[in-house]
Every structure is written in C-alpha cells, then in structure tokens.
N, C-alpha and C positions, 0 to 999 in steps of 0.2 A: 411126278416125275422130277427128279433130280435139278436144282440150279445148274445151269451153265457157267461153268468155271473161265474166267477171262483174266489172264495175267498181262500186265502192263509193263513193259521193261523201259523206264525212265518217267522222270516225275518233270518235266517242262512243261510249256507250253500246250504244248500238246496233249500229252500224256493226263494231265492235270484236268483238263478239260473235258477229257471225255472219261476219267474215274467222277470229277461230278456230275457230269450227266446223266450216268448211269446210277448215282447214287438212290438208294431206296427202291431201284425199279425191281418189280417181281420176275422171277425167273433168272436171275444173274446173279454169280457171288463174282465179287472184283479186288484182286490182289496186284496193288501197285507196288513195284520196284527199284530201288534206287539205291547208290552207294552212298548218298545223304540221306539225311533223315529230315529232311525240307526243304520244302520246294522256293526258287528263289527268282528275282525280276530280272533277267537278263537285262534290258535295254539301259536299266540302270547300276550297272555293277561300274560302269566308270566313276559315277558320283561316289560311290567306296573307296575306289583307287587313291581319288582325289580328296578324300575326306569333307565332300560334303552331304554324304549320308553316313549315317552309321548303319552297319549290317543288319538289326533288327526292323530297318525300315523297308527292305525289300527282300526278308524272309517270314517264311512261317511253317512251323511245323507237319508235316504230313498228318499226323496222327491229331494234331488238332484242327486241320481242316476235316478232319473223316469223322470228326465226335455226330453222333445223333444220323449218321449214317450206316445203318446196321447190316447192310451188305459189303462194306467196303472195307479194304483189309491191307495194311500195309507191313514189305518184309526189307529192312536192310539187306544191303546185298550186290554183290557185280556179275552179271551175265561172264558166264564162263564157255556155255555152249547150249543149241539148241540141239534135243533130240525130238525132229519131228517123227520118226518113226514110233515113238514113243507117248507122242503128246506131251514131252516133260522139256523143264529148261533145267539145267545144271547152273547153281548162285556160288558164289564164294562161301552160302552158309547155308547151301543146301540143296533138294530137290524141291520144284512146284511143276503139280500135272495141269494143264490146261485144255479148254476146248477151242477155244480162239486164242494167239498169241497174239500182243501187238507191238512192235517195235517202235517205239518212241523215242528214241536214244540223245538225240538232238545230231551238234557236231562237236570238233574238239580243233584246234589249232592247226592250220597246215602249213607249215615251215618249208615245204617244195623239197624237198631233200637234203636241205643246207644244213649238216650238224654243227655247226657252229652257234648258226643261229638259234638253231633248238636247245641248244646247250645253255647259252648264254643272255639270247633276247627277254624280255618280260612279255609273256603274253596276259590275256584278261577275258577267259572262258568259264572261271568258275569263282564262289565269294571265295577259295583259299586262294587264288592267283590275284585276285582284288586286293585283299590284305596282305599278300605281299608284296604289292606292287606298292600299297600308302607305306607301309615300313620301309620297305626301298627308298622310296623317295625321301620320306623323313631321315632315316638315316644318312643320306647323300649332304642333306641340307647341313645337319647338325655337323658333319666330316666337316664340310668347306667350310667352316668357323675355324678350324684349328688346322686346315692343313697349309703347309707355308710353299710345298713345294711348286712351282708357277705352271708347270706342264701339265699336272697333276688337275691345278683347279681351272685350266684351260678346259680341258677336257669335262669334268663337271660340272662345266657350265653351258655345256650343249646335251639337250636332249632332243633326241630323233625317233620321231613317229612314223612307221612304215604301213601304208595304207588310209589312204583318202576317201575311203567308205563312211558312212554315218557313224562308225566307232569310233575312228580314226581322228577325225572331223569334230566330232563331241568330244573327246580326250585332250585334242590340240587348245578346242575352247576354253575347256574348264581350267587347264594349266596357264594359259596366257592372262582368265581371270582373275587366277591367286595370286600372279606374277605382279599384275597390273595394279590390284587393288588391295590385297591385305599381306603380301609377302614383308613388305617392310615393316608392318604390324610385328608380327610374331617374329620377324629376325632382322630385329633391329642393325644388328652386327654385320648384315648383308648389303646394305642398304646401298654401297657403290657396288655393288658383283652386277655383271651384266649377266642373264639368263636368256639364251638364245631356245627356240622353240621351231623345230625343224618339222615339218609335214612332208612326208615324200610317196610317190607314188611311182608307179612305171605307166598307167594311164596316162593320158592326154589332158583330163579334168578329174576335179573333185567329184566326190557323190557321180561316180559316172552313170547309174540307173536311173539319176533324175534328170530333171529338163536342163536345155541350156540356162535360162533364168535363172533356176534355183543353182547351176553350177557356178555362173558368174558373181550369184550375189552372195555365193560362200566364198569363194575365193576373195573376192574383193572385201569383204568383212573380217576373214581370216589375216588378211596382209593389213588391212586395218588396224587389228587387233597388237601387230607386231607379231605374230609367226609369219617364219620363214616358209613357205609351198615352193616347193621342187616337184614337178610334173617330168615323166616321161624320162624319170630315175628308176631304171628298177636295180633293187639291193639285191647282191649276187653274195657277198659273204659279212661277215663280223668276228675280227678278229683284233688281237694288237690294240686295243678298245678303238677301232675305228670301224663304220660302216661304210663299208664299200661298192661301189657302183658297176654294173656292167659296162658302163663308156669309160671307167677307169678313176673318175672322181672319187672321194672318200671322204667322210666328215669325221674328226674326231671326236668320241664321247665314252662316256662309262653307262651312259644309259640310253637301250634301244627298247623301245617299247613295241610289239608287233602284234598288229592288228589289220595283218596284209589277207587274209584268207582263212578258211575253214573247210574240214572235209570229214565225210563220214566215217564209220566205223565197222570192221568186219567182225564176223562172229563167225566160230564152228558152228557145223551145221546148217547154214543156210547156203540156198545153192549158190555157186559163183559166178553164174550167168542172169543171176536176178540182179546184181550191182550196175548200177552205169557209173557215169563219170564222177569224179567225189567220193566215191563209195557209197552213193545215194540208192536204195532198193527201188527196182522199178515194179510202179503197184496199179493196176486196174483203174475204172472208176467210183471203185468201191473200194479201194483201199486193199484189197488183197494182194499178196506178194505173187509177182509171177512165179510158175515152177510150185507153188506150194497149194496144199486144200484148205487150211486154215488158221494163215501166217497173214498178219495186215502189217502194214506200217505207215506213220503217218507226220507229219512236222517236216523236220529238216533232215529227218534219215531218209525220207521218200522222195520219189519225183514222178509225176503223173502226168501222161501227156495228152489226154483223153479230155481234157477242158479245152474248149474251141479258142476260147480267148487266151490259153496261153499252150499253145502247142509244142514249145520247148521246152513247160516244166516251169512251176509257179516259184517266185522267189521265196528266198529263207528268210522270212520273215514272223515275226511274232503272230498278225494278224493272222498268216495263212496257217499257222498253224493251231491256235484257237478255234478259227472254222471248220479245220479237218477234224479237232477232237469232237468236235460238238456234233457234225455229220456223220461220223462214225459210230459215233453214242446214239442216235436215233437209228442206224441201220442195224445195229446187233438188238437193239428194241423191238425194231420190225421183224428180225433176223426168227427171234425166239417165241413170235407169235403168229410164223407162219405167213407172212406180209414182205413183198416185194423192196427189197432196199432200194435207195436212188442214187443214182450216178452226183460225183459230187461237182462244184460248179463254185469257182471262187468270187465272193462279192468284194471287186479291187475299190477301198475307197479311197485310197490313194498311200503316198508316201511322204513322210516329214523327218527332218534332223534338225537339230538343236546346235547352234554354234555359241554362243555366250550371252549374255544378259542384254534379253531383249532384242536376240536377233534370230531367227531359225526363219527355215523353208518348208513348204509344204505345196508338193506338188496334188491337187485335189483331181478326183474323177468323175464328180459331179457338184456344183459344175465341174466342165474341165477347167480348171485353170489352177496358176501358180500365186502363191502366198506367199509374202518376203515381211520380214522384220517381225514389229510388234506384235501383229496378229497373229503372223505362223507361230510366234513365241506362245502366246497366250494357248493356240488350238492343240501346241505339242503339251504345255503342260497339262490342259484338261485331257488329254486322251490317253499321257501316261498317268496320271491319276486313277482315272476309269479304269484301266487296266490291270492296275495292282490288284493283289486277288482278293484282299481282303478290307474291313474298315479301318483295323487297326493301322495296317500301313500305308492307307491314306493318309490319315487323320497325322502318322508320324511326318510322313513325306511331307505335306501340307507344309506343317509347320516349319520345317529344317529349310523350306522352301521361301516360304516367308521372311523366318529371320534372315538369312541369308540377303534376301533380295532386299530390304533395308537396311540392313548392316553394310551392305555393300561388300559383301563376302561374308563368309563361314570355313573353317578348316576342324576337322576331326584330328588334333596333331598330335593323339595317341600313339607311341611306339610300343606295341605290344611282342613281351616273350622278355624272358632274362633265361641267361646263361647259370651252368651252377651256381658260379661264382659273383653273379649279381651283375656282369657286363652286357652289354647288348650283344646282340646275336648276330653275326654275321651271315645275312639274308643271301644263300643262292638263286642264282637268274637260274630257275632252270623252270620247265613247264611241266603239269601235272596230266597223264593220263589217265 
C-alpha cells in the first residue's frame, strides 16, 4: 500500500508539532507548506521588535528541523485555493495532492475595518513586522536628535500601544524597561527628553482573560514603571498623527503599535458555512472541519466546541496549538493502523504574562492559584525557554536574557537596510498579509 499523503498548511506551533510528531512514522508522507522557510516563536516577537533578541534566537529553518526525518518535506509557497473534489491544493508555487489536508495557518492582525489604522499602525504578527517595528523605533530615535520642530517632537515623544492583552502588556513593559534603564546610555542626546508610553484598551482591565489578582498587580506594576494606562478607551481612528477614541479624546503620536486583536483567514474552496466568528474553522472532536471529508484544522485556525471544559472553544494560545498538533498526529497514526482516533481535551496548565524585570503574573490551574512578581517571572522564563523549538534557540535566548539581566538591559541597535544612495530607508507603517 502506498503511503498516505498529509499536507499541512502553516508551520506555526500547531503545524510544526504535528509534523515533528509524524516524523519517521510508517505509512505517512508529510509535506509542510509555509510562505516563510522558517518556524518562528511568536510569543517572543516583541523582544525582537524592541531589540532584546536577535531574529536568529527565535527562528529555525524547516529544512533544518526536518533533517533525519525521511518522510517529512517542506514546500515554500502560499495557499491560493483548496480543490476538495480533486484532493488538491493550489499554491503560489504549484499544486500538491493529499489524502488528508490540515489547515494550521494561525491568525493575522484584526483592524476591525478601520482603514487608517490598517494603513498606518504598526502590527506585530510576523518576523518581518517585528523587524520593521524595531527599525521604525530606532529611526524615530535617530530623527528625534535633529528634528527642531516643537510640534513634531511632541508627537514623537508619545508611543501608543493599543491592546492590553499579553502582547500589549509585554511590549509596553519592554519599552518602559528600555526607556528607564538604557535609553540615556545609548542616546545621551535625549537625556532631557520625555518619552511617554501609553497602553490603551476598550476593556475595563488589562489582561482581560486573567484573574482579578493578576489584573490588579499588572496594572499597578505598569503604572509603577511609568506607563500611562488608559482603560475603557476604544480606538476608533488614527489620522493626522492622532489616535482618536470613540469618546472623542485623542493622543498625538507618530507611533501606534497595534496588538488589539486577531482574525483567521478565509480561502477559496472551503465551505463558507464551516467558518465561525473570527474566520475560525469549526471542527469536531477529532479536528475534522465541518462539511468536509478529509480536511482538518488545528491551532488558532480552528474552534472546537466538544471539549467539556471549554464549551465556547479554546483560547488562542501556543499551548493549545501545541497540544492539538500532537493530538492530531496520534490520530493520524491510529487511522493508518485501522484504530480509533481519540477525542481532544485540552490540558490547561494556566496562563502567564511578563510585565518587566522581575515582574510577571501566572494563573495556575494545578494548584489553582495566582503567582505574581519574581517567582512568576522565573516561571515565565522557564516555560518560554522550554517551548523554544530547539537547543540552539534556547541557548541563544538564555544568553541574551542573562546578559540583559546583569547589565540592566540590552538593545540590538541595528537599523537594517539602505537605499541605493546609502541613506536610511523611509519605513512604511503597513501590515503584511
């Protein structure tokens, strides 16, 4: 009998864990498709954008990961169309046939239909966007040294982060650490300048999914670091260098960092009635997409209602995606060996977020308690080091964190890229689809 062909679209947490678990398994030939030739560790993107980590610390090429896995292949390309009746996918780089198709595409930034924000805000969902944000922040720092116009300097002195979930809190905390600890060392010309960091959200609390204790500690810690936290403030527009709120208030700024929401992606060939809110594909307990025969979805791309502990679907977290990838791998093994697949249930170990140096929060499920401060910070470091996909990334990241801790900060100040005439490029504030 020929091997069953599995095509995985997307190499994030869900897709890469599925592929790795299927490595060297008898009876299965696996091809992973991604528009990038590398896997990257999404939870640490903000540390790339703020210069704490280099890109190489959180990335690794798929082909490097797949060495010595004889049944794993990688294909560079973007998904164009699913041709379910032919068991084919059309990619930007050709066609692939499949016996089983797995959608593991993750999400993209959600701008809620606000065109000015989509055009001008700085999102942070990919390596390219993280590097663009880092370059933009560095360029603005350099410009602020020689710009003489008072109005322009006032706008450049404000940074607004929209979205007070884990990403927004972590970006705000990292920028505050840089401002408070190393900015004067790197930019002595700006020692008398004031940099205001605003964290804004339409919700009444920071870190909405977490416990009240975690929310209170986080808000107090952020404010203690000098971050201006504005809650119940829904962003409605960003134009003329102003972040405008629904209540009519505004903040002058040249920099709006967008971490306020995500949405899934739709593709031709998948049934329209298989999609739920946020463009997530509705799946059964075995991850099979509703109204399809051999198409599956895992990670942020799917929503599963059959888990009794999560009747409204699972949170869009790396730990969920990782467990789903491993679970689907076991089910594929069972299916090719004529055994019954197992329904998925999520083992929730808790949620955590880092705020700053020695400051973090962690809501644990076993035992059920909330940790704050240094112990939560150490737990966050340990968990994220463990989740990094290989030893090279772990060693590199640990080295950077250690030197940053003892030197009270570290910044990768490389402003990358030149125009033809040698001048620094004007970086457009635009999203990447």
